[in-house]
Structure formats: structure tokens, C-alpha cells
PASEBA-1860 file (N, C-alpha, C; in nm, 3 decimals):
! residues 291
1> MIVPSLPS> 31.002/2.450/25.261/31.129/2.417/25.323/31.107/2.337/25.450 ~ 31.208/2.264/25.491/31.203/2.187/25.613/31.288/2.257/25.717 ~ 31.230/2.281/25.831/31.301/2.349/25.938/31.336/2.249/26.046 ~ 31.461/2.205/26.054/31.496/2.108/26.158/31.482/2.170/26.297 ~ 31.430/2.093/26.388/31.419/2.137/26.527/31.521/2.064/26.611 ~ 31.536/2.107/26.734/31.629/2.040/26.824/31.579/1.898/26.852 ~ 31.666/1.800/26.853/31.621/1.664/26.881/31.554/1.653/27.016 ~ 31.447/1.579/27.021/31.376/1.556/27.146/31.386/1.409/27.181
9> PSDSSVDL> 31.383/1.378/27.310/31.395/1.239/27.350/31.280/1.156/27.299 ~ 31.306/1.044/27.236/31.201/0.957/27.182/31.167/0.849/27.283 ~ 31.043/0.815/27.285/30.997/0.709/27.374/30.996/0.581/27.293 ~ 31.098/0.496/27.312/31.113/0.376/27.230/30.997/0.280/27.250 ~ 30.942/0.273/27.371/30.831/0.182/27.395/30.708/0.225/27.318 ~ 30.683/0.357/27.311/30.569/0.407/27.234/30.589/0.380/27.086 ~ 30.711/0.403/27.037/30.740/0.375/26.896/30.718/0.228/26.863 ~ 30.763/0.142/26.952/30.745/-0.002/26.930/30.597/-0.039/26.932
17> AVAALSTA> 30.521/0.022/27.023/30.378/-0.007/27.031/30.306/0.038/26.904 ~ 30.339/0.159/26.856/30.278/0.210/26.734/30.314/0.122/26.615 ~ 30.441/0.084/26.607/30.484/-0.002/26.497/30.414/-0.138/26.502 ~ 30.399/-0.192/26.623/30.334/-0.323/26.638/30.186/-0.315/26.599 ~ 30.117/-0.210/26.643/29.976/-0.196/26.609/29.957/-0.168/26.460 ~ 30.047/-0.091/26.401/30.040/-0.067/26.257/30.056/-0.198/26.180 ~ 30.152/-0.278/26.223/30.173/-0.407/26.160/30.051/-0.497/26.178 ~ 29.992/-0.493/26.297/29.873/-0.574/26.323/29.757/-0.532/26.234
25> LVVLAAIS> 29.745/-0.401/26.211/29.637/-0.353/26.124/29.661/-0.395/25.980 ~ 29.787/-0.394/25.936/29.818/-0.441/25.801/29.783/-0.590/25.788 ~ 29.814/-0.667/25.893/29.779/-0.810/25.893/29.628/-0.828/25.887 ~ 29.554/-0.748/25.966/29.407/-0.755/25.965/29.354/-0.721/25.826 ~ 29.413/-0.620/25.762/29.370/-0.584/25.627/29.400/-0.697/25.529 ~ 29.516/-0.762/25.544/29.550/-0.874/25.457/29.453/-0.991/25.476 ~ 29.418/-1.021/25.602/29.322/-1.127/25.630/29.186/-1.092/25.570 ~ 29.147/-0.966/25.583/29.020/-0.921/25.526/29.018/-0.936/25.375
33> AFAVASFH> 29.128/-0.894/25.310/29.135/-0.906/25.165/29.131/-1.052/25.122 ~ 29.201/-1.139/25.195/29.201/-1.281/25.163/29.061/-1.341/25.180 ~ 28.991/-1.299/25.288/28.855/-1.350/25.312/28.760/-1.306/25.201 ~ 28.772/-1.180/25.158/28.686/-1.130/25.051/28.713/-1.205/24.921 ~ 28.842/-1.222/24.887/28.876/-1.293/24.763/28.831/-1.438/24.767 ~ 28.847/-1.504/24.881/28.807/-1.644/24.894/28.656/-1.659/24.880 ~ 28.582/-1.569/24.947/28.436/-1.575/24.938/28.388/-1.544/24.796 ~ 28.459/-1.456/24.727/28.424/-1.425/24.588/28.440/-1.549/24.500
41> LLSRRRRR> 28.548/-1.622/24.517/28.568/-1.745/24.440/28.460/-1.848/24.472 ~ 28.423/-1.856/24.599/28.318/-1.950/24.640/28.184/-1.911/24.580 ~ 28.154/-1.781/24.578/28.025/-1.735/24.526/28.013/-1.758/24.376 ~ 28.125/-1.763/24.306/28.120/-1.790/24.162/28.079/-1.934/24.135 ~ 28.105/-2.023/24.231/28.066/-2.164/24.213/27.926/-2.192/24.265 ~ 27.875/-2.102/24.350/27.741/-2.121/24.406/27.659/-1.996/24.380 ~ 27.562/-2.007/24.295/27.485/-1.891/24.251/27.405/-1.829/24.365 ~ 27.370/-1.908/24.464/27.292/-1.854/24.575/27.368/-1.747/24.654
49> LVDLNSLW> 27.500/-1.749/24.643/27.582/-1.656/24.721/27.617/-1.528/24.645 ~ 27.575/-1.521/24.519/27.614/-1.405/24.438/27.561/-1.276/24.498 ~ 27.435/-1.277/24.540/27.374/-1.155/24.597/27.441/-1.114/24.728 ~ 27.493/-1.212/24.801/27.560/-1.181/24.928/27.699/-1.122/24.908 ~ 27.750/-1.132/24.787/27.889/-1.089/24.762/27.898/-0.983/24.653 ~ 27.790/-0.909/24.631/27.790/-0.810/24.523/27.883/-0.692/24.552 ~ 27.916/-0.670/24.679/27.999/-0.554/24.717/28.146/-0.591/24.735 ~ 28.187/-0.707/24.685/28.324/-0.753/24.712/28.432/-0.659/24.660
57> PSRLLLAL> 28.417/-0.591/24.543/28.526/-0.499/24.502/28.548/-0.386/24.601 ~ 28.439/-0.330/24.654/28.453/-0.219/24.749/28.510/-0.267/24.882 ~ 28.472/-0.388/24.924/28.529/-0.442/25.048/28.679/-0.468/25.031 ~ 28.717/-0.513/24.915/28.859/-0.535/24.888/28.934/-0.402/24.888 ~ 28.874/-0.299/24.829/28.937/-0.167/24.829/28.951/-0.113/24.971 ~ 28.848/-0.135/25.054/28.855/-0.088/25.193/28.973/-0.151/25.265 ~ 28.996/-0.279/25.243/29.110/-0.346/25.305/29.242/-0.290/25.254 ~ 29.251/-0.263/25.125/29.374/-0.209/25.067/29.403/-0.068/25.119
65> FAAAWSTA> 29.299/0.015/25.128/29.318/0.151/25.179/29.356/0.150/25.327 ~ 29.299/0.057/25.403/29.336/0.044/25.545/29.483/0.006/25.559 ~ 29.529/-0.086/25.476/29.669/-0.126/25.479/29.760/-0.008/25.441 ~ 29.719/0.069/25.340/29.798/0.186/25.299/29.802/0.292/25.408 ~ 29.689/0.314/25.474/29.681/0.413/25.582/29.772/0.371/25.698 ~ 29.766/0.244/25.736/29.849/0.196/25.847/29.997/0.203/25.811 ~ 30.031/0.168/25.688/30.171/0.174/25.645/30.222/0.318/25.647 ~ 30.137/0.412/25.605/30.176/0.553/25.607/30.200/0.603/25.748
73> ELLRVSFV> 30.121/0.553/25.845/30.139/0.594/25.984/30.275/0.550/26.038 ~ 30.331/0.445/25.982/30.464/0.398/26.025/30.572/0.501/25.996 ~ 30.547/0.590/25.900/30.649/0.688/25.862/30.673/0.793/25.971 ~ 30.584/0.801/26.070/30.605/0.893/26.182/30.688/0.831/26.293 ~ 30.711/0.701/26.286/30.789/0.631/26.388/30.938/0.655/26.360 ~ 31.009/0.702/26.460/31.147/0.747/26.440/31.239/0.636/26.389 ~ 31.236/0.517/26.451/31.332/0.414/26.409/31.298/0.358/26.272 ~ 31.171/0.364/26.232/31.135/0.322/26.097/31.194/0.418/25.994
81> RRILIPRR> 31.185/0.548/26.023/31.241/0.647/25.930/31.393/0.636/25.923 ~ 31.456/0.606/26.036/31.602/0.591/26.034/31.645/0.467/25.955 ~ 31.561/0.365/25.955/31.593/0.244/25.877/31.576/0.272/25.727 ~ 31.468/0.343/25.691/31.440/0.366/25.549/31.536/0.467/25.487 ~ 31.560/0.578/25.558/31.654/0.681/25.509/31.748/0.715/25.622 ~ 31.858/0.642/25.638/31.948/0.663/25.752/32.006/0.803/25.761 ~ 32.037/0.865/25.646/32.106/0.994/25.650/32.010/1.110/25.677 ~ 31.891/1.107/25.618/31.795/1.216/25.636/31.657/1.160/25.666
89> PYLLCLVH> 31.638/1.102/25.782/31.508/1.041/25.813/31.394/1.141/25.821 ~ 31.426/1.268/25.850/31.319/1.367/25.863/31.249/1.396/25.731 ~ 31.309/1.357/25.618/31.245/1.380/25.489/31.115/1.302/25.476 ~ 31.106/1.188/25.542/30.983/1.109/25.538/30.868/1.176/25.611 ~ 30.900/1.278/25.693/30.793/1.353/25.758/30.707/1.427/25.656 ~ 30.763/1.459/25.540/30.685/1.521/25.434/30.593/1.420/25.366 ~ 30.637/1.296/25.359/30.561/1.193/25.291/30.439/1.152/25.372 ~ 30.452/1.152/25.504/30.345/1.101/25.590/30.211/1.172/25.570
97> PFAAHAVA> 30.202/1.307/25.582/30.070/1.369/25.566/30.012/1.351/25.427 ~ 30.097/1.344/25.326/30.048/1.323/25.190/29.993/1.182/25.173 ~ 30.071/1.082/25.213/30.029/0.943/25.194/29.911/0.907/25.283 ~ 29.917/0.952/25.410/29.814/0.912/25.505/29.685/0.992/25.489 ~ 29.696/1.126/25.480/29.577/1.210/25.492/29.537/1.280/25.362 ~ 29.615/1.262/25.256/29.571/1.312/25.126/29.523/1.197/25.037 ~ 29.572/1.077/25.063/29.537/0.963/24.977/29.461/0.857/25.056 ~ 29.527/0.793/25.152/29.472/0.673/25.215/29.346/0.703/25.298
105> EPAFLSTL> 29.351/0.804/25.384/29.237/0.829/25.473/29.113/0.875/25.398 ~ 29.121/0.976/25.308/28.998/1.013/25.233/28.942/0.896/25.152 ~ 29.029/0.817/25.091/28.981/0.703/25.013/28.916/0.598/25.103 ~ 28.976/0.572/25.219/28.920/0.476/25.312/28.784/0.522/25.363 ~ 28.775/0.648/25.407/28.649/0.698/25.463/28.538/0.702/25.359 ~ 28.571/0.739/25.236/28.468/0.743/25.131/28.420/0.602/25.098 ~ 28.511/0.505/25.093/28.472/0.366/25.069/28.386/0.315/25.183 ~ 28.421/0.351/25.306/28.342/0.313/25.423/28.200/0.366/25.412
113> LLLLRAST> 28.187/0.491/25.372/28.055/0.553/25.359/27.973/0.486/25.249 ~ 28.037/0.460/25.136/27.967/0.396/25.024/27.920/0.255/25.061 ~ 28.005/0.181/25.130/27.967/0.046/25.173/27.850/0.051/25.270 ~ 27.852/0.148/25.359/27.744/0.161/25.457/27.612/0.191/25.388 ~ 27.614/0.277/25.289/27.491/0.310/25.217/27.445/0.193/25.129 ~ 27.540/0.129/25.062/27.504/0.022/24.969/27.456/-0.103/25.041 ~ 27.500/-0.124/25.164/27.461/-0.245/25.237/27.313/-0.248/25.272 ~ 27.247/-0.131/25.268/27.104/-0.126/25.303/27.016/-0.077/25.188
121> SKSVISIS> 27.077/-0.024/25.081/26.996/0.035/24.974/27.015/-0.030/24.838 ~ 27.107/-0.127/24.828/27.137/-0.195/24.701/27.182/-0.099/24.592 ~ 27.243/0.011/24.632/27.294/0.107/24.535/27.424/0.055/24.474 ~ 27.451/0.096/24.353/27.570/0.053/24.282/27.688/0.143/24.321 ~ 27.800/0.082/24.354/27.919/0.156/24.394/28.019/0.158/24.278 ~ 28.064/0.278/24.244/28.168/0.290/24.143/28.305/0.280/24.211 ~ 28.390/0.193/24.158/28.522/0.174/24.219/28.606/0.301/24.210 ~ 28.578/0.386/24.112/28.657/0.507/24.094/28.622/0.617/24.195
129> TPFLVALP> 28.508/0.605/24.264/28.464/0.711/24.355/28.565/0.744/24.465 ~ 28.621/0.645/24.536/28.720/0.680/24.640/28.840/0.757/24.585 ~ 28.884/0.722/24.466/28.999/0.792/24.407/28.960/0.936/24.369 ~ 28.836/0.954/24.322/28.790/1.089/24.290/28.776/1.174/24.415 ~ 28.734/1.112/24.526/28.724/1.185/24.653/28.861/1.228/24.702 ~ 28.960/1.140/24.687/29.095/1.172/24.734/29.166/1.272/24.643 ~ 29.124/1.282/24.517/29.195/1.367/24.421/29.205/1.514/24.465 ~ 29.096/1.579/24.511/29.111/1.719/24.555/29.212/1.736/24.668
137> FVIAHVLF> 29.218/1.641/24.759/29.314/1.650/24.869/29.457/1.631/24.819 ~ 29.474/1.543/24.722/29.606/1.524/24.662/29.651/1.652/24.594 ~ 29.562/1.711/24.514/29.595/1.835/24.443/29.623/1.948/24.541 ~ 29.540/1.959/24.646/29.560/2.066/24.745/29.694/2.051/24.817 ~ 29.728/1.929/24.856/29.856/1.907/24.922/29.972/1.943/24.831 ~ 29.964/1.901/24.706/30.073/1.928/24.612/30.085/2.077/24.585 ~ 29.974/2.145/24.559/29.978/2.288/24.530/30.027/2.368/24.651 ~ 29.984/2.327/24.769/30.019/2.403/24.889/30.170/2.399/24.914
145> LYLPISVL> 30.235/2.293/24.870/30.379/2.285/24.888/30.453/2.389/24.804 ~ 30.386/2.440/24.700/30.452/2.534/24.609/30.395/2.675/24.616 ~ 30.305/2.701/24.710/30.251/2.835/24.724/30.360/2.931/24.775 ~ 30.363/3.053/24.723/30.461/3.151/24.773/30.437/3.183/24.921 ~ 30.543/3.223/24.988/30.534/3.258/25.130/30.436/3.373/25.152 ~ 30.431/3.469/25.058/30.340/3.583/25.073/30.194/3.538/25.076 ~ 30.161/3.440/24.993/30.024/3.388/24.991/29.993/3.317/25.122 ~ 30.090/3.244/25.173/30.071/3.172/25.300/30.049/3.269/25.415
153> RLLGFPEN> 30.120/3.382/25.413/30.102/3.482/25.518/29.960/3.537/25.515 ~ 29.907/3.562/25.394/29.770/3.610/25.382/29.670/3.509/25.435 ~ 29.700/3.381/25.419/29.613/3.275/25.468/29.628/3.251/25.617 ~ 29.727/3.315/25.679/29.745/3.302/25.822/29.837/3.189/25.864 ~ 29.908/3.128/25.769/29.998/3.019/25.802/30.138/3.074/25.830 ~ 30.213/3.010/25.920/30.350/3.054/25.947/30.440/3.023/25.828 ~ 30.556/3.088/25.826/30.647/3.066/25.715/30.698/2.923/25.711 ~ 30.719/2.866/25.827/30.764/2.726/25.831/30.641/2.635/25.828
161> HLLVASDE> 30.558/2.655/25.723/30.429/2.589/25.714/30.440/2.440/25.685 ~ 30.552/2.397/25.630/30.563/2.257/25.591/30.580/2.166/25.711 ~ 30.678/2.192/25.791/30.713/2.092/25.890/30.818/2.143/25.985 ~ 30.807/2.105/26.109/30.919/2.114/26.202/30.956/1.972/26.235 ~ 31.076/1.932/26.198/31.112/1.791/26.208/31.252/1.775/26.263 ~ 31.274/1.661/26.321/31.407/1.618/26.362/31.420/1.471/26.329 ~ 31.536/1.416/26.354/31.554/1.273/26.331/31.468/1.190/26.425 ~ 31.422/1.249/26.536/31.350/1.173/26.637/31.198/1.180/26.622
169> RCAYPPYA> 31.145/1.289/26.567/30.999/1.300/26.562/30.954/1.385/26.444 ~ 30.828/1.364/26.406/30.763/1.443/26.302/30.655/1.529/26.365 ~ 30.668/1.660/26.353/30.555/1.747/26.386/30.465/1.754/26.263 ~ 30.340/1.785/26.284/30.245/1.783/26.174/30.236/1.921/26.110 ~ 30.237/1.931/25.975/30.233/2.063/25.910/30.096/2.128/25.924 ~ 30.090/2.258/25.948/29.961/2.327/25.968/29.866/2.314/25.850 ~ 29.917/2.321/25.727/29.828/2.315/25.611/29.757/2.179/25.605 ~ 29.828/2.071/25.641/29.768/1.939/25.639/29.661/1.923/25.745
177> AFFLAALA> 29.683/1.985/25.863/29.582/1.982/25.968/29.456/2.055/25.924 ~ 29.472/2.162/25.850/29.357/2.237/25.799/29.276/2.151/25.701 ~ 29.343/2.083/25.609/29.273/1.998/25.513/29.205/1.880/25.582 ~ 29.269/1.823/25.683/29.209/1.712/25.756/29.084/1.758/25.831 ~ 29.089/1.878/25.889/28.971/1.932/25.957/28.857/1.955/25.858 ~ 28.889/2.001/25.738/28.786/2.021/25.636/28.724/1.887/25.595 ~ 28.807/1.785/25.582/28.757/1.652/25.549/28.663/1.602/25.658 ~ 28.701/1.616/25.784/28.617/1.569/25.894/28.486/1.646/25.900
185> AAYVPLFV> 28.491/1.778/25.878/28.369/1.859/25.884/28.270/1.820/25.776 ~ 28.320/1.785/25.658/28.231/1.743/25.549/28.183/1.600/25.566 ~ 28.267/1.517/25.626/28.238/1.374/25.633/28.140/1.337/25.744 ~ 28.154/1.398/25.860/28.074/1.358/25.976/27.923/1.367/25.949 ~ 27.869/1.477/25.893/27.724/1.479/25.866/27.680/1.369/25.769 ~ 27.760/1.343/25.666/27.725/1.238/25.570/27.726/1.101/25.637 ~ 27.824/1.079/25.723/27.834/0.950/25.790/27.719/0.931/25.889 ~ 27.686/1.035/25.964/27.574/1.025/26.059/27.445/0.997/25.985
193> SACWGAVA> 27.425/1.063/25.871/27.305/1.040/25.792/27.298/0.897/25.742 ~ 27.412/0.843/25.695/27.415/0.705/25.646/27.389/0.606/25.758 ~ 27.449/0.629/25.875/27.426/0.540/25.990/27.280/0.544/26.034 ~ 27.224/0.663/26.038/27.084/0.677/26.079/26.992/0.602/25.982 ~ 27.019/0.615/25.853/26.939/0.545/25.754/26.954/0.394/25.764 ~ 27.075/0.347/25.791/27.098/0.203/25.802/27.030/0.146/25.926 ~ 27.039/0.216/26.038/26.976/0.169/26.162/26.824/0.165/26.146 ~ 26.769/0.259/26.072/26.624/0.263/26.052/26.574/0.145/25.969
201> VVINKRLR> 26.660/0.092/25.882/26.620/-0.018/25.794/26.645/-0.153/25.858 ~ 26.757/-0.165/25.931/26.799/-0.294/25.985/26.707/-0.338/26.098 ~ 26.667/-0.465/26.095/26.582/-0.523/26.199/26.664/-0.607/26.296 ~ 26.764/-0.676/26.243/26.847/-0.765/26.323/26.921/-0.686/26.432 ~ 26.909/-0.730/26.559/26.971/-0.659/26.670/27.123/-0.664/26.662 ~ 27.180/-0.775/26.617/27.326/-0.784/26.606/27.379/-0.683/26.507 ~ 27.309/-0.667/26.394/27.353/-0.569/26.295/27.344/-0.428/26.350 ~ 27.240/-0.402/26.429/27.227/-0.269/26.489/27.342/-0.241/26.584
209> VRLYALAA> 27.379/-0.339/26.664/27.491/-0.323/26.757/27.620/-0.294/26.679 ~ 27.639/-0.363/26.568/27.758/-0.339/26.486/27.758/-0.198/26.430 ~ 27.642/-0.152/26.384/27.634/-0.016/26.330/27.661/0.088/26.438 ~ 27.608/0.066/26.558/27.636/0.159/26.668/27.785/0.160/26.702 ~ 27.846/0.042/26.700/27.989/0.034/26.730/28.071/0.106/26.623 ~ 28.033/0.088/26.497/28.103/0.156/26.387/28.087/0.307/26.399 ~ 27.966/0.353/26.427/27.941/0.496/26.441/28.022/0.554/26.556 ~ 28.026/0.483/26.669/28.101/0.532/26.784/28.250/0.541/26.753
217> AVLAALPV> 28.303/0.440/26.684/28.446/0.438/26.652/28.483/0.554/26.559 ~ 28.404/0.574/26.454/28.438/0.678/26.356/28.415/0.817/26.413 ~ 28.301/0.839/26.479/28.268/0.972/26.529/28.356/1.013/26.646 ~ 28.412/0.917/26.718/28.508/0.950/26.823/28.648/0.969/26.767 ~ 28.681/0.892/26.663/28.817/0.894/26.609/28.849/1.023/26.535 ~ 28.759/1.070/26.451/28.789/1.186/26.367/28.817/1.313/26.448 ~ 28.733/1.351/26.545/28.766/1.470/26.625/28.896/1.458/26.703 ~ 28.920/1.340/26.760/29.045/1.319/26.834/29.165/1.335/26.742
225> QVVALALD> 29.155/1.278/26.625/29.265/1.286/26.529/29.290/1.430/26.485 ~ 29.183/1.502/26.454/29.197/1.641/26.409/29.257/1.728/26.519 ~ 29.207/1.715/26.641/29.257/1.797/26.752/29.403/1.766/26.782 ~ 29.438/1.637/26.784/29.577/1.599/26.814/29.673/1.653/26.709 ~ 29.639/1.638/26.583/29.729/1.684/26.477/29.731/1.836/26.468 ~ 29.619/1.900/26.496/29.618/2.047/26.495/29.705/2.103/26.606 ~ 29.696/2.046/26.725/29.781/2.091/26.835/29.928/2.068/26.803 ~ 29.958/1.955/26.743/30.096/1.924/26.707/30.148/2.022/26.603
233> SVWFLDGA> 30.062/2.065/26.511/30.106/2.155/26.405/30.121/2.299/26.451 ~ 30.046/2.339/26.553/30.048/2.478/26.600/30.154/2.500/26.707 ~ 30.166/2.406/26.799/30.255/2.427/26.913/30.394/2.372/26.894 ~ 30.414/2.281/26.797/30.545/2.219/26.774/30.604/2.165/26.904 ~ 30.526/2.085/26.974/30.567/2.035/27.105/30.676/1.930/27.093 ~ 30.757/1.919/27.195/30.859/1.815/27.204/30.834/1.734/27.332 ~ 30.907/1.624/27.344/30.903/1.547/27.467/30.774/1.468/27.485 ~ 30.731/1.461/27.610/30.616/1.378/27.646/30.487/1.426/27.579
241> AATWLHVA> 30.469/1.558/27.569/30.346/1.612/27.508/30.332/1.566/27.364 ~ 30.440/1.576/27.287/30.437/1.532/27.148/30.412/1.383/27.138 ~ 30.471/1.307/27.229/30.452/1.161/27.229/30.307/1.125/27.250 ~ 30.241/1.190/27.347/30.102/1.158/27.375/30.009/1.205/27.265 ~ 30.043/1.314/27.199/29.964/1.357/27.083/29.973/1.253/26.971 ~ 30.094/1.202/26.949/30.111/1.097/26.848/30.031/0.973/26.885 ~ 30.034/0.936/27.012/29.958/0.819/27.057/29.808/0.840/27.035 ~ 29.759/0.960/27.068/29.617/0.989/27.051/29.577/0.983/26.904
249> EFSAAFSC> 29.659/1.043/26.819/29.628/1.045/26.675/29.630/0.904/26.617 ~ 29.731/0.827/26.653/29.740/0.693/26.598/29.630/0.602/26.652 ~ 29.597/0.616/26.780/29.490/0.535/26.838/29.357/0.562/26.769 ~ 29.333/0.689/26.735/29.210/0.723/26.663/29.207/0.660/26.525 ~ 29.319/0.671/26.453/29.325/0.612/26.319/29.311/0.460/26.325 ~ 29.377/0.399/26.424/29.373/0.253/26.437/29.231/0.205/26.467 ~ 29.163/0.269/26.561/29.028/0.226/26.598/28.931/0.244/26.483 ~ 28.945/0.353/26.407/28.856/0.377/26.293/28.876/0.271/26.185
257> AAAGLSIL> 29.002/0.244/26.148/29.031/0.146/26.044/28.994/0.005/26.088 ~ 29.027/-0.030/26.212/28.996/-0.165/26.261/28.846/-0.189/26.268 ~ 28.770/-0.089/26.314/28.624/-0.103/26.321/28.565/-0.118/26.181 ~ 28.614/-0.039/26.086/28.563/-0.048/25.950/28.588/-0.184/25.888 ~ 28.709/-0.237/25.907/28.741/-0.368/25.852/28.659/-0.479/25.918 ~ 28.647/-0.472/26.049/28.577/-0.578/26.121/28.428/-0.581/26.088 ~ 28.366/-0.462/26.084/28.220/-0.455/26.075/28.171/-0.459/25.930 ~ 28.245/-0.397/25.838/28.197/-0.391/25.700/28.267/-0.487/25.605
265> VLHPVLDG> 28.368/-0.559/25.653/28.436/-0.656/25.567/28.429/-0.797/25.627 ~ 28.488/-0.816/25.743/28.498/-0.950/25.800/28.362/-1.006/25.840 ~ 28.282/-0.929/25.912/28.152/-0.980/25.957/28.059/-1.016/25.841 ~ 28.046/-0.932/25.737/27.960/-0.974/25.624/28.011/-1.100/25.555 ~ 28.144/-1.114/25.542/28.198/-1.234/25.479/28.171/-1.357/25.565 ~ 28.191/-1.345/25.697/28.163/-1.457/25.786/28.014/-1.493/25.786 ~ 27.928/-1.391/25.781/27.784/-1.418/25.772/27.751/-1.491/25.642 ~ 27.815/-1.450/25.533/27.793/-1.517/25.405/27.841/-1.661/25.406
273> LAVAVEAK> 27.955/-1.685/25.470/28.005/-1.822/25.481/27.912/-1.907/25.566 ~ 27.854/-1.848/25.670/27.758/-1.922/25.753/27.636/-1.962/25.672 ~ 27.590/-1.870/25.585/27.477/-1.902/25.497/27.516/-2.014/25.401 ~ 27.640/-2.011/25.349/27.685/-2.114/25.256/27.690/-2.251/25.324 ~ 27.740/-2.254/25.448/27.747/-2.381/25.521/27.607/-2.434/25.549 ~ 27.518/-2.344/25.589/27.381/-2.385/25.619/27.312/-2.439/25.493 ~ 27.332/-2.371/25.379/27.273/-2.418/25.254/27.328/-2.553/25.213 ~ 27.457/-2.573/25.235/27.519/-2.702/25.203/27.461/-2.813/25.288
281> EVELVVAR> 27.440/-2.785/25.418/27.382/-2.886/25.506/27.240/-2.921/25.464 ~ 27.163/-2.820/25.422/27.027/-2.846/25.375/27.030/-2.934/25.251 ~ 27.120/-2.907/25.159/27.131/-2.988/25.037/27.166/-3.133/25.070 ~ 27.254/-3.152/25.168/27.292/-3.289/25.208/27.173/-3.363/25.269 ~ 27.095/-3.291/25.352/26.978/-3.354/25.413/26.876/-3.393/25.307 ~ 26.853/-3.303/25.212/26.759/-3.333/25.103/26.807/-3.448/25.020 ~ 26.939/-3.451/24.991/26.995/-3.559/24.910/26.981/-3.694/24.982 ~ 27.004/-3.695/25.113/26.991/-3.820/25.188/26.846/-3.867/25.194
289> GSV> 26.755/-3.770/25.205/26.614/-3.806/25.214/26.560/-3.861/25.084 ~ 26.618/-3.820/24.973/26.571/-3.868/24.843/26.627/-4.003/24.804 ~ 26.731/-4.048/24.879/26.792/-4.177/24.846/26.705/-4.292/24.893
END
């Protein structure tokens, strides 16, 4: 059930900032997807670039999941919900944790991890893996919505376990915060191990700096996101406290997604294009010398 709370004053400037950054992340994801697709078409015409573009399906998926994650975050913005469902905007508060943290975020993080491992080990990535990783979270979210109240009491969750919502803001449901914490606890050791292995293999200093930046963004973002959403789900705060928790959670998600797109999608594509340009220049020099 949905338990409406008393309306709390919304900070329109914060909502606008969140909406603007979400839109910017969607644009970045679209640019990343376009760059990957363009480089893939180029590599089909030049065989030398095939090895540089073997991971293009996973990079494309990473961009799509980032766009889905950012779009789902928009559902927590009050004026966006009022535009989509004018009569009952709080209903979208149920959609947000499912779309963002049961589907988009687990799929994005698993694709990020697979790309990180494959970029240094030449391992084969199955496109179905991110969807399989997200499946348990999807099932858990769906089942938890239908668990009897008595079972929830035994698990220690309050009766209003789904949501405290108003037309102005979305509080985060406790069950979703629990699943997100479980995801972070399982993911962080795997990610640290993958980063450590990649840094040990990479010789190029620029690549090492990128890996350190990616590790810092992800390892800082996940704890901040979990703590912010957990506090929001337990305390049901209103006013400025709730606003700053939303800002912290969104900033963590934004930095994680933006770092992943920049370091594991855009930079490899730009590096590949630089190799293509350099190879083309060499061919022109050789052709001129043979004339």
C-alpha cells in the first residue's frame, strides 16, 4: 500500500538541477552510443580496427543502461511526476526503485565490471549476463511487493514498507534500500579485484589514471548512495533534510554513470579513432613515397 504523507516544501532549484543533470547524462549516453556505433561501422571497413572494437556490444549496452538509469532518476523529481501523472504523481514513486535499482543500476554495474575485466584479459562477454544479474533483483522487488504484512514484520520491516509519498517528494522504500545495500556489498569486492588486476597489467600511465578515477568514482558513489537512500527509507524525512539526501543520492549515481561512460566507452573509442587516423596517415605517406 501507499501511505501518503503531508506535503513538504519542494526546492524547485534542486529539482531543476537534478532534471538538468539527468538530461545531460542521457545526452552523454546518446553521444557514447553514437560514437560506438560509428566506430563499429568504421571498423567493418578497416580490418586493422576490428581488434580495437571487439567489445562494442557491451559498450553500447553500458550507454543504454546509463540512459535508462538516468531516466529512472527523473521519476523522483516532483514536477516531472506531476507532468506524467497529474492526478496521482506519487504513484511513480513505486516505479522509481524498480526501474532504477532493480533493473538499470544492477545491469549497468555488471556491464561495467565485465568491460573492465575484458579490456585487459580478452575474455568473451555474453550480452545476456547483465540481464541475468538484474533478474534476481527484479524478482525480489516484485515478490516483496506481495509479501504478507506478517512476513514483513518477522523480517523487521515496518507495515508501510512500500513508500511514504506525497505529490512533492518520494521517500525511498525500506525493502529497496536493503536490496541496494546487498548489491553494493557483493559488487564492491568484485570491482576492487577487477581494478587491481587491470592496474597490474596496464603499463600506460594515462590508462592507469583513468582506472584510478573510475575506481574512485564507483567506490565513493555506492556507499553514499546506499547511506542516503537508507536514511531516507528509515526516517521518512521532509524538508531540507530530504532534499539534501536526494541530492547526495543523485550525485552519486550521476558520478558513477558519467565516469563509466567516459572511461570505458568514450575514451576507448577516441583512442581507436586516433589509431585509425594515424594508420591512414601512414598509408598516405607510403602511397606518396611509392609514386
